[in-house]
N, CA, C, O and the ligand as a Tripos MOL2 file, in Angstrom:
@<TRIPOS>MOLECULE
protein
  245   243    62     0     0
PROTEIN
NO_CHARGES

@<TRIPOS>ATOM
      1 N           0.8090   -1.2860   -0.0030 N.3       1 MET1
      2 CA         -0.0050    0.0100   -0.0340 C.3       1 MET1
      3 C           0.9530    1.2420   -0.0350 C.2       1 MET1
      4 O           1.8630    1.3720    0.7830 O.2       1 MET1
      5 N           0.6740    2.1130   -1.0030 N.am      2 PRO2
      6 CA          1.5060    3.3170   -0.9970 C.3       2 PRO2
      7 C           1.0890    4.1680    0.0160 C.2       2 PRO2
      8 O          -0.0370    4.1170    0.5100 O.2       2 PRO2
      9 N           2.1140    5.0890    0.4020 N.am      3 MET3
     10 CA          1.9420    6.2950    1.2570 C.3       3 MET3
     11 C           1.5800    7.5900    0.5560 C.2       3 MET3
     12 O           2.3660    8.0700   -0.2600 O.2       3 MET3
     13 N           0.4840    8.1460    0.8230 N.am      4 TYR4
     14 CA          0.2140    9.3490    0.1780 C.3       4 TYR4
     15 C           0.3960   10.6240    1.1920 C.2       4 TYR4
     16 O           0.2660   10.5530    2.4140 O.2       4 TYR4
     17 N           0.7000   11.7150    0.5040 N.am      5 GLU5
     18 CA          0.7750   12.9260    1.3970 C.3       5 GLU5
     19 C          -0.3650   13.8770    0.9170 C.2       5 GLU5
     20 O          -0.6090   14.1220   -0.2650 O.2       5 GLU5
     21 N          -1.0020   14.3610    1.9540 N.am      6 TYR6
     22 CA         -2.0530   15.2460    1.8110 C.3       6 TYR6
     23 C          -1.9300   16.5440    2.3160 C.2       6 TYR6
     24 O          -1.2570   16.6080    3.3450 O.2       6 TYR6
     25 N          -2.4080   17.6570    1.8690 N.am      7 ARG7
     26 CA         -2.4840   18.9790    2.4900 C.3       7 ARG7
     27 C          -3.9130   19.4670    2.5470 C.2       7 ARG7
     28 O          -4.6780   19.4090    1.5850 O.2       7 ARG7
     29 N          -4.2530   19.9980    3.8510 N.am      8 CYS8
     30 CA         -5.5160   20.4590    4.0650 C.3       8 CYS8
     31 C          -5.4940   21.9430    3.5540 C.2       8 CYS8
     32 O          -4.6050   22.6630    4.0090 O.2       8 CYS8
     33 N          -6.3220   22.4360    2.7150 N.am      9 THR9
     34 CA         -6.3430   23.7600    2.3260 C.3       9 THR9
     35 C          -7.1000   24.7670    3.2270 C.2       9 THR9
     36 O          -7.1560   25.9730    2.9860 O.2       9 THR9
     37 N          -7.5940   24.2420    4.1360 N.am     10 ALA10
     38 CA         -8.5620   24.8560    5.1680 C.3      10 ALA10
     39 C          -7.5550   25.3360    6.3470 C.2      10 ALA10
     40 O          -7.5410   26.5210    6.6790 O.2      10 ALA10
     41 N          -6.7680   24.4390    6.9280 N.am     11 CYS11
     42 CA         -5.8350   24.8770    7.9870 C.3      11 CYS11
     43 C          -4.4470   24.8330    7.5030 C.2      11 CYS11
     44 O          -3.5890   25.4020    8.1780 O.2      11 CYS11
     45 N          -4.1010   24.1900    6.3510 N.am     12 GLY12
     46 CA         -2.5920   24.3250    5.9050 C.3      12 GLY12
     47 C          -1.9240   23.1830    6.4250 C.2      12 GLY12
     48 O          -0.7340   23.0980    6.1200 O.2      12 GLY12
     49 N          -2.4540   22.1950    7.2080 N.am     13 GLU13
     50 CA         -1.6320   21.1020    7.6630 C.3      13 GLU13
     51 C          -1.3370   20.2090    6.4930 C.2      13 GLU13
     52 O          -2.0560   20.2060    5.4940 O.2      13 GLU13
     53 N          -0.2050   19.4040    6.6310 N.am     14 THR14
     54 CA          0.0950   18.3200    5.7690 C.3      14 THR14
     55 C           0.2730   17.0420    6.6420 C.2      14 THR14
     56 O           0.7810   17.0100    7.7620 O.2      14 THR14
     57 N          -0.2280   16.0060    5.9440 N.am     15 TYR15
     58 CA         -0.0950   14.8140    6.7300 C.3      15 TYR15
     59 C           0.1870   13.6410    5.6890 C.2      15 TYR15
     60 O           0.1820   13.8870    4.4830 O.2      15 TYR15
     61 N           0.4210   12.4260    6.1550 N.am     16 GLU16
     62 CA          0.5720   11.3530    5.3670 C.3      16 GLU16
     63 C          -0.3190   10.1060    5.7760 C.2      16 GLU16
     64 O          -0.6170    9.8720    6.9480 O.2      16 GLU16
     65 N          -0.6870    9.3860    4.7810 N.am     17 GLN17
     66 CA         -1.6110    8.3250    5.2290 C.3      17 GLN17
     67 C          -1.2000    7.1520    4.1750 C.2      17 GLN17
     68 O          -0.8440    7.3520    3.0140 O.2      17 GLN17
     69 N          -1.3150    5.9610    4.7780 N.am     18 LEU18
     70 CA         -1.2070    4.7860    3.9750 C.3      18 LEU18
     71 C          -2.6950    4.5740    3.4010 C.2      18 LEU18
     72 O          -3.6970    4.5770    4.1170 O.2      18 LEU18
     73 N          -2.6980    4.3970    2.0560 N.am     19 ARG19
     74 CA         -4.1460    4.0910    1.4240 C.3      19 ARG19
     75 C          -3.9820    3.2160    0.2110 C.2      19 ARG19
     76 O          -2.9530    3.1260   -0.4580 O.2      19 ARG19
     77 N          -5.1400    2.5660   -0.0010 N.am     20 ARG20
     78 CA         -5.0060    1.8900   -1.2510 C.3      20 ARG20
     79 C          -5.2000    2.9060   -2.4750 C.2      20 ARG20
     80 O          -5.9070    3.9130   -2.4810 O.2      20 ARG20
     81 N          -4.3670    2.3790   -3.5540 N.am     21 MET21
     82 CA         -4.4770    3.3820   -4.7100 C.3      21 MET21
     83 C          -5.8400    3.7510   -5.0250 C.2      21 MET21
     84 O          -6.1790    4.9060   -5.2830 O.2      21 MET21
     85 N          -6.6310    2.7350   -4.9990 N.am     22 SER22
     86 CA         -8.0210    2.9770   -5.4730 C.3      22 SER22
     87 C          -8.8800    3.9720   -4.6130 C.2      22 SER22
     88 O          -9.9290    4.4720   -5.0210 O.2      22 SER22
     89 N          -8.3330    4.2010   -3.3980 N.am     23 GLU23
     90 CA         -9.0780    4.9510   -2.2820 C.3      23 GLU23
     91 C          -8.2010    6.1920   -2.0890 C.2      23 GLU23
     92 O          -8.4590    6.9440   -1.1500 O.2      23 GLU23
     93 N          -7.2950    6.4270   -2.8250 N.am     24 ALA24
     94 CA         -6.2310    7.5700   -2.4910 C.3      24 ALA24
     95 C          -7.0490    8.9200   -2.3560 C.2      24 ALA24
     96 O          -6.6440    9.7690   -1.5620 O.2      24 ALA24
     97 N          -8.1330    9.1280   -3.0740 N.am     25 ASP25
     98 CA         -8.7690   10.3440   -3.0420 C.3      25 ASP25
     99 C         -10.2070   10.1700   -2.4580 C.2      25 ASP25
    100 O         -11.0840   10.9650   -2.7990 O.2      25 ASP25
    101 N         -10.4820    9.1230   -1.5620 N.am     26 LYS26
    102 CA        -11.7880    8.8240   -1.2280 C.3      26 LYS26
    103 C         -11.8130    9.2530    0.2960 C.2      26 LYS26
    104 O         -10.8930    9.0590    1.0900 O.2      26 LYS26
    105 N         -13.0220    9.8700    0.5730 N.am     27 ASP27
    106 CA        -13.3150   10.2820    1.8820 C.3      27 ASP27
    107 C         -12.2060   10.9280    2.7010 C.2      27 ASP27
    108 O         -11.8370   10.4660    3.7810 O.2      27 ASP27
    109 N         -11.6770   12.0490    2.1240 N.am     28 LEU28
    110 CA        -10.5410   12.5730    2.6760 C.3      28 LEU28
    111 C         -11.1320   13.4990    3.8320 C.2      28 LEU28
    112 O         -12.2340   14.0370    3.7280 O.2      28 LEU28
    113 N         -10.3920   13.6220    4.8200 N.am     29 ALA29
    114 CA        -10.7100   14.6580    5.9780 C.3      29 ALA29
    115 C          -9.5770   14.9400    6.6920 C.2      29 ALA29
    116 O          -8.8300   14.0310    7.0540 O.2      29 ALA29
    117 N          -9.3200   16.2870    6.9810 N.am     30 CYS30
    118 CA         -8.0710   16.6280    7.7740 C.3      30 CYS30
    119 C          -8.2280   16.1220    9.1240 C.2      30 CYS30
    120 O          -9.3040   16.1940    9.7180 O.2      30 CYS30
    121 N          -7.1840   15.6120    9.6190 N.am     31 PRO31
    122 CA         -7.1290   14.8690   10.9470 C.3      31 PRO31
    123 C          -7.0490   16.1210   12.0620 C.2      31 PRO31
    124 O          -7.2370   15.9010   13.2580 O.2      31 PRO31
    125 N          -6.8010   17.2350   11.6280 N.am     32 HIS32
    126 CA         -6.4380   18.3100   12.4270 C.3      32 HIS32
    127 C          -7.8540   19.1390   12.6480 C.2      32 HIS32
    128 O          -8.2720   19.4120   13.7730 O.2      32 HIS32
    129 N          -8.4820   19.4730   11.5200 N.am     33 CYS33
    130 CA         -9.6170   20.5680   11.6760 C.3      33 CYS33
    131 C         -10.8580   19.6570   11.1840 C.2      33 CYS33
    132 O         -12.0000   20.0220   11.4650 O.2      33 CYS33
    133 N         -10.6590   18.6020   10.5300 N.am     34 GLY34
    134 CA        -11.7800   17.6860   10.1390 C.3      34 GLY34
    135 C         -12.3720   18.1850    8.7080 C.2      34 GLY34
    136 O         -13.3470   17.6420    8.1880 O.2      34 GLY34
    137 N         -11.7540   19.1560    8.1960 N.am     35 SER35
    138 CA        -12.0690   19.7550    6.8150 C.3      35 SER35
    139 C         -11.9610   18.8450    5.7830 C.2      35 SER35
    140 O         -10.9670   18.1220    5.7180 O.2      35 SER35
    141 N         -12.9650   18.7740    4.8610 N.am     36 GLN36
    142 CA        -12.7320   17.9550    3.6390 C.3      36 GLN36
    143 C         -11.9880   18.5540    2.5420 C.2      36 GLN36
    144 O         -11.7260   17.9060    1.5290 O.2      36 GLN36
    145 N         -11.6270   19.8030    2.7090 N.am     37 GLN37
    146 CA        -10.8460   20.5040    1.6680 C.3      37 GLN37
    147 C          -9.3730   19.9910    1.7100 C.2      37 GLN37
    148 O          -8.5010   20.7190    2.1850 O.2      37 GLN37
    149 N          -9.1040   18.8600    1.2650 N.am     38 VAL38
    150 CA         -7.9180   18.2710    1.2460 C.3      38 VAL38
    151 C          -7.4080   17.8470   -0.0320 C.2      38 VAL38
    152 O          -8.1300   17.1380   -0.7330 O.2      38 VAL38
    153 N          -6.2360   18.1910   -0.4410 N.am     39 GLU39
    154 CA         -5.7510   17.7050   -1.7610 C.3      39 GLU39
    155 C          -4.4040   16.9520   -1.4730 C.2      39 GLU39
    156 O          -3.6080   17.1190   -0.5490 O.2      39 GLU39
    157 N          -4.3750   16.0650   -2.5390 N.am     40 ARG40
    158 CA         -3.2400   15.0020   -2.3890 C.3      40 ARG40
    159 C          -2.0650   15.6960   -3.0430 C.2      40 ARG40
    160 O          -2.1880   16.4180   -4.0320 O.2      40 ARG40
    161 N          -0.9040   15.4330   -2.4300 N.am     41 GLN41
    162 CA          0.3150   15.8970   -2.9900 C.3      41 GLN41
    163 C           1.0500   14.8660   -3.7990 C.2      41 GLN41
    164 O           0.8380   13.6800   -3.5480 O.2      41 GLN41
    165 N           1.8980   15.2050   -4.7500 N.am     42 ILE42
    166 CA          2.5120   14.2320   -5.4840 C.3      42 ILE42
    167 C           3.5840   13.7380   -4.5990 C.2      42 ILE42
    168 O           4.3120   14.5640   -4.0500 O.2      42 ILE42
    169 N           3.7740   12.3390   -4.3830 N.am     43 SER43
    170 CA          4.8360   11.9400   -3.6660 C.3      43 SER43
    171 C           5.5830   10.8460   -4.3470 C.2      43 SER43
    172 O           5.0420    9.9840   -5.0380 O.2      43 SER43
    173 N           6.8250   10.9310   -4.1150 N.am     44 ALA44
    174 CA          7.7290    9.9630   -4.8090 C.3      44 ALA44
    175 C           7.5160    8.5370   -4.4950 C.2      44 ALA44
    176 O           7.7380    7.6210   -5.2870 O.2      44 ALA44
    177 N           7.0470    8.3960   -3.2270 N.am     45 CYS45
    178 CA          6.8500    6.9860   -2.7620 C.3      45 CYS45
    179 C           5.6220    6.3880   -3.6170 C.2      45 CYS45
    180 O           5.5820    5.1820   -3.8610 O.2      45 CYS45
    181 N           4.6910    7.2120   -4.0300 N.am     46 SER46
    182 CA          3.5730    6.6400   -4.5870 C.3      46 SER46
    183 C           3.8320    6.3230   -6.1610 C.2      46 SER46
    184 O           3.0600    5.6710   -6.8640 O.2      46 SER46
    185 N           4.9510    6.8500   -6.5500 N.am     47 ILE47
    186 CA          5.3650    6.5510   -7.9230 C.3      47 ILE47
    187 C           6.3610    5.2600   -8.0130 C.2      47 ILE47
    188 O           6.7010    4.7560   -9.0840 O.2      47 ILE47
    189 N           6.7420    4.8400   -6.8370 N.am     48 GLY48
    190 CA          7.6520    3.8130   -6.6940 C.3      48 GLY48
    191 C           9.2310    4.1160   -6.4380 C.2      48 GLY48
    192 O          10.0890    3.2380   -6.5270 O.2      48 GLY48
    193 N           9.4720    5.3200   -6.1460 N.am     49 GLY49
    194 CA         10.6640    5.8130   -5.9780 C.3      49 GLY49
    195 C          11.1480    5.6750   -4.5820 C.2      49 GLY49
    196 O          12.3030    6.0260   -4.3380 O.2      49 GLY49
    197 N          10.3700    5.1890   -3.6080 N.am     50 CYS50
    198 CA         10.6680    4.9490   -2.2580 C.3      50 CYS50
    199 C          11.1020    3.5390   -1.8690 C.2      50 CYS50
    200 O          10.6320    2.5440   -2.4210 O.2      50 CYS50
    201 N          11.9800    3.4900   -0.9330 N.am     51 GLY51
    202 CA         12.5180    2.1850   -0.6250 C.3      51 GLY51
    203 C          13.8020    1.9100   -1.4930 C.2      51 GLY51
    204 O          14.1450    2.5480   -2.4880 O.2      51 GLY51
    205 N          14.4050    0.9010   -0.9580 N.am     52 GLY52
    206 CA         15.5330    0.4700   -1.7520 C.3      52 GLY52
    207 C          16.8740    1.4120   -1.6530 C.2      52 GLY52
    208 O          17.9930    1.0660   -2.0320 O.2      52 GLY52
    209 N          16.5810    2.4830   -1.1540 N.am     53 GLY53
    210 CA         17.6620    3.4960   -1.1250 C.3      53 GLY53
    211 C          18.5810    3.0630    0.1150 C.2      53 GLY53
    212 O          18.1310    2.4940    1.1100 O.2      53 GLY53
    213 N          19.9190    3.4050   -0.0700 N.am     54 SER54
    214 CA         20.7160    2.9030    1.0790 C.3      54 SER54
    215 C          21.0600    4.0100    2.0090 C.2      54 SER54
    216 O          21.7220    3.7670    3.0180 O.2      54 SER54
    217 N          20.6300    5.2690    1.7180 N.am     55 ALA55
    218 CA         20.9050    6.4090    2.5820 C.3      55 ALA55
    219 C          19.6680    6.7210    3.5400 C.2      55 ALA55
    220 O          18.6800    7.3320    3.1310 O.2      55 ALA55
    221 N          19.7950    6.2710    4.7990 N.am     56 GLY56
    222 CA         18.9360    6.8050    5.6700 C.3      56 GLY56
    223 C          17.5950    6.0030    5.8750 C.2      56 GLY56
    224 O          16.9120    6.1940    6.8810 O.2      56 GLY56
    225 N          17.2770    5.2100    5.0180 N.am     57 GLY57
    226 CA         15.9930    4.3640    5.1270 C.3      57 GLY57
    227 C          14.9650    5.2360    4.5960 C.2      57 GLY57
    228 O          15.0880    6.0610    3.6900 O.2      57 GLY57
    229 N          13.7090    4.8860    5.4260 N.am     58 ALA58
    230 CA         12.3730    5.5360    5.0620 C.3      58 ALA58
    231 C          12.5430    6.9060    5.5430 C.2      58 ALA58
    232 O          12.1420    7.8150    4.8170 O.2      58 ALA58
    233 N          13.0790    7.1760    6.6630 N.am     59 GLY59
    234 CA         13.1930    8.5300    7.1490 C.3      59 GLY59
    235 C          11.9240    9.1500    7.7090 C.2      59 GLY59
    236 O          11.8050   10.3740    7.7600 O.2      59 GLY59
    237 N          10.9430    8.2960    8.1420 N.am     60 PHE60
    238 CA          9.7500    8.6130    8.7440 C.3      60 PHE60
    239 C          10.1280    9.2980   10.2300 C.2      60 PHE60
    240 O          10.8960    8.6860   10.9720 O.2      60 PHE60
    241 N           9.6650   10.3530   10.5640 N.am     61 SER61
    242 CA          9.8540   10.8570   12.0250 C.3      61 SER61
    243 C           8.7010   11.1760   12.5530 C.2      61 SER61
    244 O           8.6460   11.5970   13.7090 O.2      61 SER61
    245 ZN         -7.1530   21.0930    8.3140 Zn       62 ZN62
@<TRIPOS>BOND
     1     1     2 1
     2     2     3 1
     3     3     4 2
     4     3     5 am
     5     5     6 1
     6     6     7 1
     7     7     8 2
     8     7     9 am
     9     9    10 1
    10    10    11 1
    11    11    12 2
    12    11    13 am
    13    13    14 1
    14    14    15 1
    15    15    16 2
    16    15    17 am
    17    17    18 1
    18    18    19 1
    19    19    20 2
    20    19    21 am
    21    21    22 1
    22    22    23 1
    23    23    24 2
    24    23    25 am
    25    25    26 1
    26    26    27 1
    27    27    28 2
    28    27    29 am
    29    29    30 1
    30    30    31 1
    31    31    32 2
    32    31    33 am
    33    33    34 1
    34    34    35 1
    35    35    36 2
    36    35    37 am
    37    37    38 1
    38    38    39 1
    39    39    40 2
    40    39    41 am
    41    41    42 1
    42    42    43 1
    43    43    44 2
    44    43    45 am
    45    45    46 1
    46    46    47 1
    47    47    48 2
    48    47    49 am
    49    49    50 1
    50    50    51 1
    51    51    52 2
    52    51    53 am
    53    53    54 1
    54    54    55 1
    55    55    56 2
    56    55    57 am
    57    57    58 1
    58    58    59 1
    59    59    60 2
    60    59    61 am
    61    61    62 1
    62    62    63 1
    63    63    64 2
    64    63    65 am
    65    65    66 1
    66    66    67 1
    67    67    68 2
    68    67    69 am
    69    69    70 1
    70    70    71 1
    71    71    72 2
    72    71    73 am
    73    73    74 1
    74    74    75 1
    75    75    76 2
    76    75    77 am
    77    77    78 1
    78    78    79 1
    79    79    80 2
    80    79    81 am
    81    81    82 1
    82    82    83 1
    83    83    84 2
    84    83    85 am
    85    85    86 1
    86    86    87 1
    87    87    88 2
    88    87    89 am
    89    89    90 1
    90    90    91 1
    91    91    92 2
    92    91    93 am
    93    93    94 1
    94    94    95 1
    95    95    96 2
    96    95    97 am
    97    97    98 1
    98    98    99 1
    99    99   100 2
   100    99   101 am
   101   101   102 1
   102   102   103 1
   103   103   104 2
   104   103   105 am
   105   105   106 1
   106   106   107 1
   107   107   108 2
   108   107   109 am
   109   109   110 1
   110   110   111 1
   111   111   112 2
   112   111   113 am
   113   113   114 1
   114   114   115 1
   115   115   116 2
   116   115   117 am
   117   117   118 1
   118   118   119 1
   119   119   120 2
   120   119   121 am
   121   121   122 1
   122   122   123 1
   123   123   124 2
   124   123   125 am
   125   125   126 1
   126   126   127 1
   127   127   128 2
   128   127   129 am
   129   129   130 1
   130   130   131 1
   131   131   132 2
   132   131   133 am
   133   133   134 1
   134   134   135 1
   135   135   136 2
   136   135   137 am
   137   137   138 1
   138   138   139 1
   139   139   140 2
   140   139   141 am
   141   141   142 1
   142   142   143 1
   143   143   144 2
   144   143   145 am
   145   145   146 1
   146   146   147 1
   147   147   148 2
   148   147   149 am
   149   149   150 1
   150   150   151 1
   151   151   152 2
   152   151   153 am
   153   153   154 1
   154   154   155 1
   155   155   156 2
   156   155   157 am
   157   157   158 1
   158   158   159 1
   159   159   160 2
   160   159   161 am
   161   161   162 1
   162   162   163 1
   163   163   164 2
   164   163   165 am
   165   165   166 1
   166   166   167 1
   167   167   168 2
   168   167   169 am
   169   169   170 1
   170   170   171 1
   171   171   172 2
   172   171   173 am
   173   173   174 1
   174   174   175 1
   175   175   176 2
   176   175   177 am
   177   177   178 1
   178   178   179 1
   179   179   180 2
   180   179   181 am
   181   181   182 1
   182   182   183 1
   183   183   184 2
   184   183   185 am
   185   185   186 1
   186   186   187 1
   187   187   188 2
   188   187   189 am
   189   189   190 1
   190   190   191 1
   191   191   192 2
   192   191   193 am
   193   193   194 1
   194   194   195 1
   195   195   196 2
   196   195   197 am
   197   197   198 1
   198   198   199 1
   199   199   200 2
   200   199   201 am
   201   201   202 1
   202   202   203 1
   203   203   204 2
   204   203   205 am
   205   205   206 1
   206   206   207 1
   207   207   208 2
   208   207   209 am
   209   209   210 1
   210   210   211 1
   211   211   212 2
   212   211   213 am
   213   213   214 1
   214   214   215 1
   215   215   216 2
   216   215   217 am
   217   217   218 1
   218   218   219 1
   219   219   220 2
   220   219   221 am
   221   221   222 1
   222   222   223 1
   223   223   224 2
   224   223   225 am
   225   225   226 1
   226   226   227 1
   227   227   228 2
   228   227   229 am
   229   229   230 1
   230   230   231 1
   231   231   232 2
   232   231   233 am
   233   233   234 1
   234   234   235 1
   235   235   236 2
   236   235   237 am
   237   237   238 1
   238   238   239 1
   239   239   240 2
   240   239   241 am
   241   241   242 1
   242   242   243 1
   243   243   244 2
@<TRIPOS>SUBSTRUCTURE
     1 MET1         2 RESIDUE 1 A MET
     2 PRO2         6 RESIDUE 1 A PRO
     3 MET3        10 RESIDUE 1 A MET
     4 TYR4        14 RESIDUE 1 A TYR
     5 GLU5        18 RESIDUE 1 A GLU
     6 TYR6        22 RESIDUE 1 A TYR
     7 ARG7        26 RESIDUE 1 A ARG
     8 CYS8        30 RESIDUE 1 A CYS
     9 THR9        34 RESIDUE 1 A THR
    10 ALA10       38 RESIDUE 1 A ALA
    11 CYS11       42 RESIDUE 1 A CYS
    12 GLY12       46 RESIDUE 1 A GLY
    13 GLU13       50 RESIDUE 1 A GLU
    14 THR14       54 RESIDUE 1 A THR
    15 TYR15       58 RESIDUE 1 A TYR
    16 GLU16       62 RESIDUE 1 A GLU
    17 GLN17       66 RESIDUE 1 A GLN
    18 LEU18       70 RESIDUE 1 A LEU
    19 ARG19       74 RESIDUE 1 A ARG
    20 ARG20       78 RESIDUE 1 A ARG
    21 MET21       82 RESIDUE 1 A MET
    22 SER22       86 RESIDUE 1 A SER
    23 GLU23       90 RESIDUE 1 A GLU
    24 ALA24       94 RESIDUE 1 A ALA
    25 ASP25       98 RESIDUE 1 A ASP
    26 LYS26      102 RESIDUE 1 A LYS
    27 ASP27      106 RESIDUE 1 A ASP
    28 LEU28      110 RESIDUE 1 A LEU
    29 ALA29      114 RESIDUE 1 A ALA
    30 CYS30      118 RESIDUE 1 A CYS
    31 PRO31      122 RESIDUE 1 A PRO
    32 HIS32      126 RESIDUE 1 A HIS
    33 CYS33      130 RESIDUE 1 A CYS
    34 GLY34      134 RESIDUE 1 A GLY
    35 SER35      138 RESIDUE 1 A SER
    36 GLN36      142 RESIDUE 1 A GLN
    37 GLN37      146 RESIDUE 1 A GLN
    38 VAL38      150 RESIDUE 1 A VAL
    39 GLU39      154 RESIDUE 1 A GLU
    40 ARG40      158 RESIDUE 1 A ARG
    41 GLN41      162 RESIDUE 1 A GLN
    42 ILE42      166 RESIDUE 1 A ILE
    43 SER43      170 RESIDUE 1 A SER
    44 ALA44      174 RESIDUE 1 A ALA
    45 CYS45      178 RESIDUE 1 A CYS
    46 SER46      182 RESIDUE 1 A SER
    47 ILE47      186 RESIDUE 1 A ILE
    48 GLY48      190 RESIDUE 1 A GLY
    49 GLY49      194 RESIDUE 1 A GLY
    50 CYS50      198 RESIDUE 1 A CYS
    51 GLY51      202 RESIDUE 1 A GLY
    52 GLY52      206 RESIDUE 1 A GLY
    53 GLY53      210 RESIDUE 1 A GLY
    54 SER54      214 RESIDUE 1 A SER
    55 ALA55      218 RESIDUE 1 A ALA
    56 GLY56      222 RESIDUE 1 A GLY
    57 GLY57      226 RESIDUE 1 A GLY
    58 ALA58      230 RESIDUE 1 A ALA
    59 GLY59      234 RESIDUE 1 A GLY
    60 PHE60      238 RESIDUE 1 A PHE
    61 SER61      242 RESIDUE 1 A SER
    62 ZN62       245 GROUP 0 **** ****
């Protein structure tokens, strides 16, 4: 399951979520303010550029 990055246009928060590809844009809601004004960001991970790197691993913090 790919990791997607979303940005809430209501409060400006960004967050990441693991989602099925078919549900990437489904039922979006900001975890901070609950707004559904959320847009998906283009993430390298979703295109398959994530993982397999030798420098630093996934780097989630
Ligand atoms: Zn928000």
